[in-house]
C-alpha positions in Angstrom: 81.4 -2.9 268.6 78.2 -0.9 268.8 77.3 -1.8 265.2 77.5 -5.5 266.0 75.4 -5.1 269.2 72.7 -3.0 267.6 72.5 -5.4 264.6 72.1 -8.4 267.0 69.5 -6.7 269.1 67.4 -5.6 266.2 67.5 -9.0 264.5 66.6 -10.6 267.8 63.7 -8.2 268.3 62.4 -8.7 264.7 62.5 -12.5 265.2 60.7 -12.3 268.5 58.0 -10.3 266.7 57.7 -12.9 264.0 59.2 -10.9 261.1 60.0 -13.4 258.4 63.7 -14.3 258.4 63.9 -13.6 254.6 62.7 -10.0 255.2 65.4 -9.5 257.9 68.1 -10.9 255.6 66.9 -8.7 252.7 67.2 -5.6 254.9 70.7 -6.5 256.2 72.4 -7.5 253.0 74.1 -4.8 251.0 74.3 -2.2 253.8 77.7 -0.7 253.3 80.1 1.1 255.7 83.8 1.1 256.3 86.2 -0.9 254.1 84.8 -4.0 252.4 86.7 -7.3 252.9 86.6 -10.6 251.1 84.9 -13.6 252.7 84.5 -16.9 251.0 83.4 -15.9 247.5 81.8 -12.6 248.3 82.6 -9.1 249.6 81.4 -8.1 253.1 80.4 -4.4 253.1 79.6 -4.0 256.8 78.7 -5.9 260.0 75.0 -5.9 259.1 75.9 -7.2 255.6 78.0 -10.0 257.2 75.2 -10.9 259.6 72.6 -11.0 256.7 74.9 -13.2 254.6 75.7 -15.6 257.4 71.9 -15.9 258.2 71.2 -16.5 254.5 74.0 -19.1 254.2 73.0 -20.9 257.4 69.2 -20.9 257.3 68.3 -20.4 253.6 71.0 -21.5 251.2 72.0 -24.7 252.9 68.4 -25.9 253.0 67.6 -25.2 249.3 65.6 -22.1 250.0 63.6 -23.6 252.8 63.8 -21.7 256.1 65.0 -24.1 258.7 64.5 -22.5 262.1 61.9 -22.6 264.9 60.5 -19.8 267.0 62.6 -19.4 270.1 59.6 -19.4 272.3 55.8 -19.0 272.3 54.4 -15.6 273.4 52.1 -15.4 276.4 50.6 -12.6 278.4 51.5 -11.6 281.9 48.2 -13.1 283.3 49.1 -16.5 281.9 52.6 -16.3 283.3 51.3 -15.6 286.8 48.8 -18.5 286.9 51.0 -20.8 289.0 52.0 -18.1 291.5 
C-alpha cells in the first residue's frame, strides 16, 4: 500500500507545482517492480506504471493528444489568504 500512497502524493505534489502532466506520465510509465499483470491490451509493471497508464488513457489518449484537465486551484500567498480576517 505504501507504493500506491507515495505515487499518489508525488503526482499530487507535481501537479500542484505545475509540472506538465505529460512529464509526470513519462516518468511513471515503465517503472517495474513485482510481477507484471495484463490490463486491457497492455502489461502493468508496477503501481506507478499503472497510474501513469491510467493518467495517459484518461487525460491524453481519449482527447487525441490534447491535455484535458484544469489546475485544481490557483496559488496565493499567506498575506492574500489573511486579507479578510
